[in-house]
C-alpha positions as CSV (number, residue, x, y, z in Angstrom):
1,X,9.3,-7.5,13.3
2,X,9.3,-4.0,11.8
3,X,11.1,-2.5,8.8
4,X,13.2,0.6,9.3
5,X,13.5,1.3,5.6
6,X,12.7,-0.2,2.2
7,X,16.2,-1.7,2.0
8,X,15.5,-3.8,5.0
9,X,12.2,-4.9,3.4
10,X,14.0,-6.0,0.3
11,X,16.6,-7.8,2.3
12,X,13.9,-9.9,3.9
13,X,13.0,-11.6,0.6
14,X,13.8,-15.3,0.1
15,X,13.8,-17.3,-3.0
16,X,11.3,-19.7,-1.4
17,X,8.7,-17.0,-1.1
18,X,9.1,-15.5,-4.6
19,X,5.9,-14.0,-6.0
20,X,4.7,-13.3,-9.5
21,X,3.6,-9.8,-10.5
22,X,1.3,-9.1,-13.5
23,X,1.9,-5.7,-15.0
24,X,-1.2,-4.0,-16.3
25,X,-0.4,-2.0,-19.5
26,X,3.3,-3.0,-19.3
27,X,4.3,-0.7,-22.2
28,X,5.9,1.6,-19.5
29,X,9.6,2.1,-19.3
30,X,9.8,2.8,-15.5
31,X,7.6,-0.2,-14.6
32,X,9.6,-2.5,-16.9
33,X,12.9,-1.2,-15.5
34,X,11.7,-1.9,-11.9
35,X,10.4,-5.3,-12.8
36,X,13.6,-6.3,-14.6
37,X,15.8,-5.1,-11.8
38,X,13.8,-7.2,-9.2
39,X,13.8,-10.2,-11.5
40,X,17.6,-10.0,-11.9
41,X,17.9,-9.9,-8.1
42,X,15.8,-13.1,-7.9
43,X,13.0,-11.3,-6.0
44,X,10.0,-11.8,-8.3
45,X,8.7,-13.4,-11.5
46,X,6.5,-11.5,-13.9
47,X,3.8,-11.5,-16.5
48,X,3.4,-8.6,-18.9
49,X,-0.1,-7.6,-20.1
50,X,-0.7,-4.9,-22.7
51,X,0.1,-3.9,-26.3
52,X,2.6,-6.6,-27.3
53,X,4.3,-4.5,-30.0
54,X,4.9,-1.6,-27.6
55,X,6.0,-3.9,-24.8
56,X,8.6,-5.6,-27.0
57,X,9.8,-2.2,-28.2
58,X,10.5,-1.2,-24.6
59,X,12.0,-4.6,-23.8
60,X,14.7,-4.0,-26.5
61,X,16.4,-1.6,-24.1
62,X,17.1,-4.5,-21.7
63,X,19.2,-6.5,-24.3
64,X,17.4,-9.8,-24.0
65,X,17.1,-9.8,-20.2
66,X,13.3,-9.9,-20.4
67,X,12.9,-12.1,-23.5
68,X,11.7,-15.0,-21.4
69,X,8.9,-13.0,-19.6
70,X,5.4,-14.1,-20.8
71,X,3.4,-11.4,-22.6
72,X,-0.4,-11.3,-22.8
73,X,-1.6,-9.1,-25.6
74,X,-4.4,-6.6,-25.0
75,X,-5.8,-4.2,-27.6
76,X,-7.0,-1.6,-25.2
77,X,-6.2,-0.4,-21.7
78,X,-9.5,-1.7,-20.5
79,X,-8.7,-5.1,-21.8
80,X,-5.2,-4.9,-20.2
81,X,-6.7,-4.2,-16.9
82,X,-9.2,-7.0,-17.1
83,X,-6.6,-9.6,-18.3
84,X,-4.3,-8.5,-15.4
85,X,-7.1,-9.2,-13.0
86,X,-7.8,-12.6,-14.6
87,X,-4.2,-13.6,-14.2
88,X,-4.6,-13.2,-10.4
89,X,-8.0,-14.8,-10.4
90,X,-6.7,-17.9,-12.2
91,X,-3.6,-18.2,-9.9
92,X,-1.0,-17.2,-12.5
93,X,0.0,-14.1,-10.6
94,X,0.1,-13.0,-6.9
95,X,-0.3,-9.2,-7.3
96,X,-0.7,-6.4,-9.8
97,X,1.6,-3.5,-10.7
98,X,0.1,-0.5,-12.5
99,X,1.8,0.3,-15.8
100,X,0.9,2.9,-18.4
101,X,-2.8,3.0,-17.4
102,X,-5.1,5.4,-15.7
103,X,-5.8,4.4,-12.1
104,X,-9.5,4.6,-12.6
105,X,-9.4,2.1,-15.5
106,X,-7.4,-0.4,-13.4
107,X,-9.6,0.0,-10.3
108,X,-12.8,-0.4,-12.3
109,X,-11.6,-3.7,-13.5
110,X,-10.5,-4.7,-10.0
111,X,-13.9,-4.1,-8.5
112,X,-15.9,-5.8,-11.4
113,X,-17.5,-9.0,-10.0
114,X,-16.7,-11.0,-13.2
115,X,-13.0,-10.4,-12.9
116,X,-12.8,-12.3,-9.6
117,X,-10.8,-9.9,-7.4
118,X,-13.6,-8.9,-5.1
119,X,-13.5,-10.5,-1.6
120,X,-16.4,-8.7,0.1
121,X,-14.0,-6.5,1.9
122,X,-13.6,-2.7,1.6
123,X,-10.7,-1.8,-0.7
124,X,-8.4,0.9,0.7
125,X,-5.1,2.6,0.1
126,X,-1.9,2.2,2.1
127,X,0.9,4.7,1.6
128,X,4.2,3.4,3.0
129,X,6.5,6.2,4.0
130,X,10.1,6.4,5.2
131,X,10.5,9.8,6.7
132,X,14.1,10.8,7.3
133,X,13.6,11.7,11.0
134,X,11.4,8.7,11.9
135,X,13.0,5.4,12.8
136,X,10.9,3.1,10.7
137,X,8.5,2.8,7.8
138,X,5.1,4.2,8.7
139,X,1.8,3.5,6.9
140,X,-0.7,6.3,6.1
141,X,-4.3,5.2,5.5
142,X,-6.6,5.8,3.7
143,X,-5.0,8.4,1.5
144,X,-6.2,7.4,-1.9
145,X,-9.3,5.3,-2.1
146,X,-12.2,5.9,0.4
147,X,-13.2,9.6,0.2
148,X,-15.1,10.2,3.5
149,X,-15.2,6.8,5.3
150,X,-17.9,6.0,7.8
151,X,-17.1,4.6,11.3
152,X,-17.5,1.1,10.0
153,X,-15.4,1.8,7.0
154,X,-12.7,3.2,9.2
155,X,-12.7,-0.1,11.1
156,X,-12.3,-2.0,7.8
157,X,-9.5,0.4,6.8
158,X,-7.6,-0.4,10.0
159,X,-8.2,-4.2,9.5
160,X,-6.9,-4.0,6.0
161,X,-3.7,-2.2,7.1
162,X,-3.2,-4.6,10.1
163,X,-3.7,-7.7,8.0
164,X,-1.2,-6.6,5.4
165,X,1.4,-5.6,7.9
166,X,1.0,-9.0,9.6
167,X,1.5,-10.7,6.2
168,X,4.8,-8.7,6.1
169,X,5.8,-10.2,9.4
170,X,4.7,-7.6,11.9
171,X,3.4,-9.1,15.2
172,X,1.2,-6.4,16.6
173,X,1.0,-3.2,14.6
174,X,0.5,0.0,16.6
175,X,-2.4,2.1,15.1
176,X,-2.8,5.8,15.9
177,X,-6.1,7.5,15.0
178,X,-5.3,11.0,13.9
179,X,-7.2,14.2,14.8
180,X,-6.3,17.8,15.5
181,X,-6.7,17.3,19.3
182,X,-6.4,14.4,21.8
183,X,-9.7,15.0,23.5
184,X,-13.2,14.0,22.2
185,X,-15.1,17.1,20.9
186,X,-18.6,16.6,19.4
187,X,-17.8,19.5,17.1
188,X,-15.0,17.5,15.6
189,X,-16.6,14.3,14.5
190,X,-13.3,12.6,13.7
191,X,-12.5,12.7,17.4
192,X,-15.7,10.9,18.2
193,X,-15.0,8.2,15.6
194,X,-11.4,7.9,17.0
195,X,-12.7,7.3,20.5
196,X,-15.2,4.7,19.3
197,X,-12.6,2.9,17.3
198,X,-10.4,2.7,20.4
199,X,-13.4,1.3,22.3
200,X,-13.9,-1.3,19.5
201,X,-10.3,-2.4,20.0
202,X,-10.7,-2.6,23.8
203,X,-13.8,-4.7,23.3
204,X,-11.9,-7.1,21.1
205,X,-13.7,-6.1,17.9
206,X,-10.4,-5.0,16.3
207,X,-7.8,-7.6,16.8
208,X,-4.1,-8.3,16.3
209,X,-3.0,-4.7,16.9
210,X,-3.0,-1.8,19.4
211,X,-5.3,1.1,18.6
212,X,-5.4,4.5,20.3
213,X,-7.1,7.8,19.5
214,X,-7.8,10.5,19.0
215,X,-4.2,11.6,18.8
216,X,-2.7,14.7,17.2
217,X,0.2,14.2,14.7
218,X,2.8,16.0,16.9
219,X,2.0,13.8,19.9
220,X,2.0,10.6,17.9
221,X,5.2,11.2,16.1
222,X,7.3,13.2,18.6
223,X,8.2,11.9,22.1
224,X,9.4,15.5,22.9
225,X,6.1,17.0,22.0
226,X,4.2,14.4,24.0
227,X,6.4,15.0,27.0
228,X,5.8,18.7,26.9
229,X,2.1,18.2,26.8
230,X,2.2,15.6,29.6
231,X,0.9,12.8,27.3
232,X,2.1,9.2,27.7
233,X,1.3,6.2,25.5
234,X,3.1,3.2,24.0
235,X,2.2,4.6,20.6
236,X,4.1,7.9,21.1
237,X,7.0,8.0,18.8
238,X,6.5,4.4,17.8
239,X,3.3,4.1,15.7
240,X,3.3,1.8,12.6
241,X,0.0,3.0,11.1
242,X,-1.6,6.4,11.0
243,X,-5.3,6.5,10.3
244,X,-6.5,9.8,8.9
245,X,-10.1,11.2,9.2
246,X,-10.6,11.2,5.4
247,X,-8.9,10.7,2.0
248,X,-8.3,14.5,1.3
249,X,-6.6,14.8,4.6
250,X,-4.4,11.8,4.0
251,X,-3.6,12.8,0.5
252,X,-2.4,16.2,1.6
253,X,-0.4,14.8,4.5
254,X,1.2,12.2,2.3
255,X,2.2,14.7,-0.4
256,X,3.5,17.1,2.3
257,X,5.8,14.4,3.7
258,X,6.8,13.3,0.2
259,X,7.6,16.8,-1.2
260,X,8.5,18.8,1.8
261,X,10.0,16.3,4.2
262,X,11.9,14.2,1.7
263,X,10.1,11.0,2.5
264,X,10.4,7.9,0.3
265,X,7.0,6.5,-0.5
266,X,5.3,3.4,-2.0
267,X,1.5,2.9,-2.5
268,X,-0.8,-0.1,-2.5
269,X,-4.5,-0.8,-2.9
270,X,-5.5,-3.7,-0.5
271,X,-8.7,-5.5,0.3
272,X,-9.0,-7.3,-3.0
273,X,-7.9,-10.9,-3.7
274,X,-4.4,-9.5,-4.3
275,X,-2.5,-6.3,-3.6
276,X,-2.4,-3.7,-6.4
277,X,0.9,-1.7,-6.5
278,X,-0.4,1.7,-7.4
279,X,1.9,4.6,-8.4
280,X,1.4,7.9,-10.2
281,X,2.2,8.2,-13.9
282,X,5.1,10.4,-12.9
283,X,6.5,7.9,-10.4
284,X,10.2,7.0,-10.5
285,X,11.6,3.6,-11.1
286,X,12.6,3.6,-7.4
287,X,9.0,4.3,-6.2
288,X,7.7,1.5,-8.5
289,X,10.3,-0.9,-7.3
290,X,9.4,-0.2,-3.7
291,X,5.7,-0.5,-4.4
292,X,6.0,-3.8,-6.2
293,X,8.2,-5.3,-3.5
294,X,5.7,-4.1,-0.9
295,X,2.9,-5.7,-2.8
296,X,4.9,-9.0,-3.0
297,X,5.5,-8.9,0.8
298,X,1.8,-8.2,1.4
299,X,0.6,-11.0,-0.9
300,X,-0.8,-13.8,1.2
301,X,1.8,-16.1,2.7
302,X,4.7,-13.6,2.0
303,X,7.3,-13.5,4.7
């Protein structure tokens, strides 16, 4: 299974697999609008954490449609982040949606041992992108969490992405390791890491996927470019996951696709006990809806 767009992902939801989102600092209009729309469509349930007075003020705009949603009061953003994590820890919620809260505050709570979301795994970022001229959703990682990953961390980043795509129903995700060139060059350390990750895959140390690299972006994404360069691979024009050398590179590529190539995007933090749907403060309702539905699909057992 693969998803060609976010609409197909939404269409795959079934009532029997309905998940519960907890919104951290839910006094946020776009987050509440996205949650309300998904609840009306029978896709999710919700718990709202944050300043109760401000949340109820925002809920007035929905004319009673959210009056039955539980609200957990929190005096501060730090308290809201912690209580959201505890909802997941205690089994009340399956994943988290960032509301009106700084990313740093939410992630600090997520990595705190006492809040129960740590699993011993590396936490990493997945950017799901639908590019107009590419035939399916593609995942860019890590573009928002691990600044300059080591070789072992890159392996964990791949494993996080593969695990979550398999939770969504993918059978064998195709993973391309990006670099500027397709040949190993000691002066370009990312090509050395890419080759070693490919060898790890061949040795069976990275499972349930296909891994190849180093590969340049044009070869990986364009069959025409690969043909001109005489390069052949089952990943060419068909990759599911793009692994970047480092976070700045991934962040730049993701924003370039978003703002210059008219891509649709949704972002998640994975590797914790539950996915965290992470969007910028300026994110639209559409982006937040896409992110929370992705998080619901990635939550363990989602199909």
